[in-house]
C-alpha positions as CSV (number, residue, x, y, z in Angstrom):
1,X,0.0,0.0,0.0
2,X,2.8,2.4,0.9
3,X,4.6,1.6,-2.3
4,X,1.5,2.4,-4.4
5,X,1.1,5.7,-2.5
6,X,4.7,6.7,-3.1
7,X,4.4,5.8,-6.8
8,X,1.2,7.9,-7.0
9,X,2.8,10.9,-5.3
10,X,5.8,10.7,-7.7
11,X,3.5,10.6,-10.7
12,X,1.6,13.7,-9.5
13,X,4.8,15.6,-8.7
14,X,6.2,14.8,-12.2
15,X,2.8,15.8,-13.8
16,X,2.8,19.1,-11.9
17,X,6.4,19.9,-12.9
18,X,5.7,19.1,-16.6
19,X,2.5,21.2,-16.7
20,X,4.3,24.1,-15.1
21,X,7.3,23.9,-17.4
22,X,5.3,23.3,-20.6
23,X,2.7,26.1,-20.0
24,X,5.5,28.6,-19.1
25,X,7.6,27.6,-22.0
26,X,4.6,27.8,-24.4
27,X,3.9,31.4,-23.2
28,X,7.5,32.5,-23.6
29,X,7.8,30.7,-27.0
30,X,5.1,33.1,-28.2
31,X,7.2,36.0,-27.1
32,X,10.4,34.4,-28.5
33,X,8.7,33.9,-31.9
34,X,7.5,37.5,-32.0
35,X,11.0,38.8,-31.1
36,X,12.8,36.5,-33.5
37,X,10.5,37.3,-36.4
38,X,10.8,41.0,-35.6
39,X,14.6,40.8,-35.9
40,X,14.3,38.9,-39.2
41,X,12.1,41.7,-40.5
42,X,14.3,44.5,-39.2
43,X,11.8,45.8,-36.6
44,X,11.3,45.8,-32.9
45,X,9.3,43.1,-31.2
46,X,7.3,43.5,-27.9
47,X,9.5,45.6,-25.6
48,X,7.2,47.7,-23.4
49,X,5.6,45.4,-20.9
50,X,8.3,44.6,-18.3
51,X,12.1,44.6,-18.8
52,X,12.8,43.7,-22.4
53,X,9.1,42.9,-22.9
54,X,9.3,39.8,-20.6
55,X,5.9,40.4,-19.1
56,X,4.2,40.5,-22.5
57,X,2.9,36.8,-22.1
58,X,1.2,37.8,-18.8
59,X,-0.4,40.8,-20.5
60,X,-1.6,38.6,-23.3
61,X,-3.2,36.1,-20.9
62,X,-5.0,38.9,-19.0
63,X,-6.3,40.4,-22.3
64,X,-7.7,37.0,-23.4
65,X,-9.3,36.3,-20.0
66,X,-11.1,39.6,-19.9
67,X,-12.4,39.5,-23.5
68,X,-16.0,38.5,-24.0
69,X,-16.5,34.8,-24.8
70,X,-19.1,34.7,-27.6
71,X,-20.9,31.8,-29.2
72,X,-22.3,32.5,-32.7
73,X,-26.0,32.1,-33.5
74,X,-26.7,28.7,-35.0
75,X,-23.6,27.1,-33.7
76,X,-23.6,23.7,-32.0
77,X,-23.0,25.1,-28.5
78,X,-21.7,22.0,-26.8
79,X,-19.2,21.0,-29.5
80,X,-18.2,24.7,-30.0
81,X,-17.3,25.0,-26.3
82,X,-15.3,21.8,-26.0
83,X,-13.3,21.9,-29.3
84,X,-10.5,24.2,-28.0
85,X,-10.0,22.0,-25.0
86,X,-9.5,19.0,-27.2
87,X,-6.7,20.7,-29.1
88,X,-4.8,21.7,-26.0
89,X,-5.4,18.5,-23.9
90,X,-4.3,16.0,-26.6
91,X,-1.0,17.9,-26.9
92,X,-0.5,17.9,-23.2
93,X,-1.3,14.2,-22.8
94,X,1.5,13.2,-25.3
95,X,4.1,14.3,-22.7
96,X,3.2,11.3,-20.5
97,X,5.6,9.1,-22.5
98,X,8.4,11.5,-23.2
99,X,11.6,10.7,-21.2
100,X,13.5,13.9,-20.6
101,X,16.5,12.5,-18.5
102,X,17.9,9.1,-17.4
103,X,16.5,7.6,-14.3
104,X,17.3,9.5,-11.1
105,X,18.6,7.5,-8.1
106,X,17.3,9.0,-4.9
107,X,16.9,7.6,-1.4
108,X,17.7,4.1,-2.7
109,X,15.0,4.3,-5.4
110,X,15.3,4.5,-9.1
111,X,12.9,7.2,-10.3
112,X,12.3,7.2,-14.1
113,X,12.2,10.7,-15.5
114,X,9.1,10.0,-17.5
115,X,5.5,10.0,-16.2
116,X,4.7,6.6,-17.8
117,X,7.3,4.5,-19.6
118,X,4.9,2.6,-21.9
119,X,6.3,-0.2,-23.9
120,X,4.2,1.0,-26.8
121,X,5.1,4.7,-26.4
122,X,5.4,5.2,-30.2
123,X,1.9,4.0,-30.8
124,X,0.6,6.1,-27.9
125,X,2.1,9.2,-29.5
126,X,0.7,8.4,-33.0
127,X,-2.7,7.7,-31.5
128,X,-2.8,11.1,-29.7
129,X,-1.6,13.0,-32.8
130,X,-4.6,11.4,-34.6
131,X,-7.0,12.7,-31.9
132,X,-5.6,16.2,-32.2
133,X,-7.5,16.6,-35.5
134,X,-10.9,16.4,-33.7
135,X,-10.3,19.8,-32.1
136,X,-9.8,21.4,-35.5
137,X,-12.7,19.5,-37.1
138,X,-15.2,20.1,-34.4
139,X,-14.3,23.7,-33.9
140,X,-14.7,24.5,-37.6
141,X,-17.9,22.4,-38.1
142,X,-19.6,23.6,-34.9
143,X,-19.0,27.3,-35.7
144,X,-21.7,27.5,-38.3
145,X,-19.4,29.5,-40.6
146,X,-18.3,28.6,-44.1
147,X,-14.8,30.0,-43.6
148,X,-14.3,28.0,-40.4
149,X,-15.7,24.8,-42.1
150,X,-13.4,25.2,-45.1
151,X,-10.4,25.6,-42.7
152,X,-11.5,22.5,-40.8
153,X,-11.8,20.4,-44.0
154,X,-8.4,21.6,-45.1
155,X,-7.0,20.8,-41.6
156,X,-8.4,17.2,-41.8
157,X,-7.0,16.5,-45.2
158,X,-3.6,17.9,-44.3
159,X,-3.3,16.1,-40.9
160,X,-4.3,12.7,-42.3
161,X,-1.9,12.9,-45.3
162,X,1.1,14.1,-43.3
163,X,0.4,11.7,-40.4
164,X,1.0,8.8,-42.8
165,X,4.5,10.0,-43.8
166,X,5.3,10.8,-40.2
167,X,4.4,7.3,-39.0
168,X,6.3,5.7,-41.8
169,X,9.4,7.8,-41.0
170,X,9.4,6.3,-37.5
171,X,9.5,2.7,-38.8
172,X,13.3,2.7,-39.4
173,X,13.8,4.1,-35.9
174,X,11.7,1.3,-34.3
175,X,13.6,-1.3,-36.4
176,X,17.0,0.0,-35.3
177,X,16.0,0.4,-31.6
178,X,14.0,-2.9,-31.7
179,X,11.5,-1.4,-29.3
180,X,8.4,0.8,-29.2
181,X,9.4,2.3,-25.9
182,X,10.7,5.9,-26.1
183,X,13.2,5.3,-23.3
184,X,14.7,2.3,-25.2
185,X,14.9,4.4,-28.4
186,X,16.9,7.1,-26.6
187,X,19.2,4.5,-25.0
188,X,19.8,3.0,-28.5
189,X,21.2,6.4,-29.6
190,X,23.9,6.6,-26.9
191,X,26.7,6.2,-29.5
192,X,25.2,7.9,-32.5
193,X,21.9,9.8,-33.0
194,X,19.4,8.3,-35.5
195,X,19.5,11.7,-37.4
196,X,22.9,10.5,-38.8
197,X,21.9,6.8,-39.1
198,X,18.6,7.6,-40.9
199,X,19.0,11.0,-42.5
200,X,16.1,10.6,-45.0
201,X,13.7,9.4,-42.3
202,X,14.8,12.5,-40.2
203,X,14.0,14.9,-43.1
204,X,10.7,13.3,-43.8
205,X,9.7,13.3,-40.1
206,X,10.8,17.0,-39.8
207,X,8.7,18.1,-42.7
208,X,5.7,16.0,-41.6
209,X,5.7,17.4,-38.0
210,X,5.9,20.9,-39.5
211,X,2.8,20.1,-41.5
212,X,1.2,18.4,-38.4
213,X,1.7,21.6,-36.4
214,X,0.0,23.7,-39.2
215,X,2.9,26.1,-39.3
216,X,4.1,28.1,-42.4
217,X,4.6,27.0,-45.1
218,X,1.9,24.5,-44.1
219,X,-0.7,26.8,-42.5
220,X,-3.4,26.2,-45.1
221,X,-6.2,25.7,-42.5
222,X,-5.5,29.2,-41.2
223,X,-4.8,31.1,-44.5
224,X,-6.0,34.6,-43.5
225,X,-6.0,35.9,-47.1
226,X,-8.6,33.2,-48.0
227,X,-10.3,32.1,-44.8
228,X,-10.2,35.1,-42.4
229,X,-8.6,33.0,-39.6
230,X,-9.6,29.5,-40.7
231,X,-11.1,26.9,-38.3
232,X,-11.0,29.3,-35.3
233,X,-12.5,32.3,-37.0
234,X,-15.6,32.5,-34.7
235,X,-13.7,32.0,-31.4
236,X,-12.9,34.8,-29.0
237,X,-11.5,35.2,-25.5
238,X,-9.8,32.3,-23.7
239,X,-11.3,29.7,-26.1
240,X,-9.3,31.3,-28.9
241,X,-6.4,31.4,-26.4
242,X,-6.7,27.6,-26.0
243,X,-6.4,27.1,-29.7
244,X,-3.4,29.5,-29.7
245,X,-1.6,27.9,-26.7
246,X,-2.4,24.4,-28.1
247,X,-0.4,25.3,-31.2
248,X,2.7,26.2,-29.2
249,X,2.3,23.2,-26.8
250,X,2.1,21.1,-29.9
251,X,5.3,22.7,-31.2
252,X,7.0,21.8,-27.9
253,X,5.8,18.2,-28.0
254,X,6.8,17.8,-31.6
255,X,10.2,19.2,-30.7
256,X,10.5,16.8,-27.8
257,X,9.5,13.8,-30.0
258,X,12.0,14.9,-32.7
259,X,14.7,15.0,-30.0
260,X,13.8,11.6,-28.7
261,X,13.5,9.8,-32.0
262,X,16.4,11.4,-34.0
263,X,18.6,13.8,-31.9
264,X,19.6,11.4,-29.1
265,X,17.2,12.6,-26.4
266,X,19.1,13.6,-23.3
267,X,22.5,12.3,-24.5
268,X,25.3,14.8,-24.8
269,X,28.7,15.8,-23.4
270,X,29.5,18.0,-20.4
271,X,26.1,19.5,-19.7
272,X,23.4,17.7,-17.5
273,X,21.1,15.4,-19.5
274,X,18.0,17.5,-18.9
275,X,19.8,20.6,-20.2
276,X,20.7,18.8,-23.4
277,X,17.1,17.6,-23.8
278,X,15.8,21.2,-23.4
279,X,18.4,22.6,-25.8
280,X,17.4,20.1,-28.5
281,X,13.7,20.9,-28.0
282,X,14.4,24.7,-28.3
283,X,16.5,24.1,-31.4
284,X,13.6,22.4,-33.2
285,X,11.3,25.1,-32.0
286,X,13.7,27.8,-33.4
287,X,13.7,25.9,-36.7
288,X,9.9,26.1,-36.9
289,X,10.1,29.9,-36.1
290,X,12.9,30.4,-38.7
291,X,10.8,28.5,-41.3
292,X,7.9,30.9,-40.6
293,X,10.0,33.9,-41.2
294,X,11.6,32.6,-44.4
295,X,9.2,30.5,-46.5
296,X,6.0,31.5,-48.3
297,X,2.8,29.6,-47.8
298,X,2.2,26.7,-50.2
299,X,-0.9,26.4,-52.4
300,X,-3.4,23.7,-51.2
301,X,-2.8,21.6,-54.3
302,X,1.0,21.9,-53.9
303,X,0.7,20.9,-50.2
304,X,-1.3,17.7,-50.9
305,X,0.8,16.8,-54.0
306,X,4.0,17.0,-51.8
307,X,2.5,14.8,-49.1
308,X,1.0,12.1,-51.2
309,X,3.3,11.9,-54.2
310,X,6.7,12.8,-52.7
311,X,6.9,12.2,-48.9
312,X,4.8,8.9,-48.6
313,X,6.6,7.1,-51.5
314,X,10.0,8.2,-50.2
315,X,9.0,7.0,-46.7
316,X,7.8,3.6,-48.0
317,X,11.0,3.2,-50.0
318,X,13.1,4.1,-47.0
319,X,11.3,1.5,-44.9
320,X,12.0,-1.2,-47.4
321,X,15.7,-0.3,-47.8
322,X,16.3,0.1,-44.1
323,X,14.6,-3.3,-43.4
324,X,16.8,-5.0,-46.1
325,X,20.0,-3.4,-44.8
326,X,19.2,-4.4,-41.1
327,X,18.3,-7.9,-42.2
328,X,21.6,-8.2,-44.1
329,X,23.7,-6.9,-41.2
330,X,22.1,-9.3,-38.7
331,X,22.2,-12.2,-41.1
């Protein structure tokens, strides 16, 4: 009984720490993106609220909390209200299987630095990334707006197509690590990160997660010159804020998953493991921000053509070649 209680307390402590770190990081990632994009475009970013603009995220939260939360006439009220929560919660739940450091030995106990080390962690992540589409679909459909519905339909088509290439890009990683556990995958990269072992799979995965996060050049569901604001056009107040924060939480989880699958996770010289993991996640997040400030938006037909006719065939070919090479090496 005491052992179960200690385990429960440890899980709750890890959950609290992860929520605090993720929500704080998501808020300041918004500020970092605005500052980085401003520098790329030769202008100043937010610099008035607090020293160097560091209190801008707090001001944004206060603004969103105090704005009126409206529901359009004719909207499906129940679905309209829960859709933003689905987008944020599914992203947060994915952190349950992300290992951010090796096990910690404390008071004679080995404490794993992951909330739940599932032996099918890869499948858990892919399943949750599939559920994330429901927030977009329900938000657009329940709004009773043609612009929001078109954005939701685009989001559905985009997420389904790029999720296939993302899943296929992970097959060589699972074959090399011989495990679906994210901890085992990180341990398999102690000598060499899978980014160097499977460079094509890494590139396919990186493009796919960029499309999964609906970021430029893949922000077709939110194309403001065509769809006002896309699937969240009719949202205001903190419900719009949940969609907004969910996007940045999703960017952090995709950065974490990229670090785990291809960048060696917490492995690295000199610095503490958790610092290495954090730096790799921030590096992937910076790459997403850099892409937004550099590339133009793709047309919808170009986006789908690239997913179905380029990425998926390449990913399938990579799986076949990787399987053949590993079989030859072990035979």
